[in-house]
C-alpha positions, 0 to 999 in steps of 0.5 A: 326573699327579694322584694319587687320595688321596681313595679309601678307604685312600689317603694316610692308611692306618695302616702297621701295618694295611697290614702286617697286611693284606699291603698296603704303599705300593707296592700303593697306589702301583701302583693310583694310578699305573695308574688315573691313567695309564688316565684320561690315556690316555682323555683324550688325554694319551698321553705322560702315560699312557706315563710313569705306566705306565712308573712302574708297570712299574718299581715293579712289577718292583722290589717284586712278584714275578716272577709278579705279575698287576700286572706283566703289567697294566703290560706290557700297558698299555705294549704299547698305547703301543708299538702307538700309536707303531707299534712293533708287534714290541716291543709283541708281546714285551711282550704274550707276557711278560704272558701268561706271567705271567698263566699262571704266576699262574693255575697257582698260581706267583703270589702267593696269596690272602694276607689274603683270609680276614680279610674274612670278616665278612658274614652271607653268608660265615658262611652259606655256610661253615656250609652248605658246608665250605670254601665261602667259600674256594672262592667266593674262589678261583673269583672270583680265577681268573676275574679272572686269566682276564679279565686274561689275556684283555685281554693276549691281545686286544691281541696278537690285535688284537681289541676289548677293552672298558674296564672302568674303571666296573666297577673303580670300582663293584666294587672291594673296599673292604677291602685284599684280595688280590682287590682287587690282582687286580681292579685288574690285570684291570680297569685294562687299556687298552681296544682299540677296533680289530680286525684 
């Protein structure tokens, strides 16, 4: 499965910068694996996609916390493989585990917005902070809550057998250039496989 080292920060990132921003090679690798697997799935390369998602799940279990949304995203992606293979009971078990992780992350038991305040650089952020005490942080928290809700709804859509849209184009357009916690959340929420079937 092809990697995507051409994206900003991939391949040649300074390890010291990664540590300062609460990112490490596992964060980059999970993002690359997950996006590439989704591309393979959409291209009809189901076995290659399944291998990529399986690798991403293993990486998440070994490197991320038990309540990390990326673990929930990997479980959801593998569940869609199980559904395609007509292994619905196993898929539903994985989806229920994913939903528990989304819920715990939303309740504050998951990873917090590590490093997010470092992105406070634009005039918009300074203006927001000067007009409303704590306004920037509230904006970030609301954005992160919305991403968690989006990801949870994606896992729930698969469990409930309802349609779920592809968000790959949104991911490529909207993902933060910086190494932020919101980028991790957005990857988990936006790189879920689409579900075109209902009922």
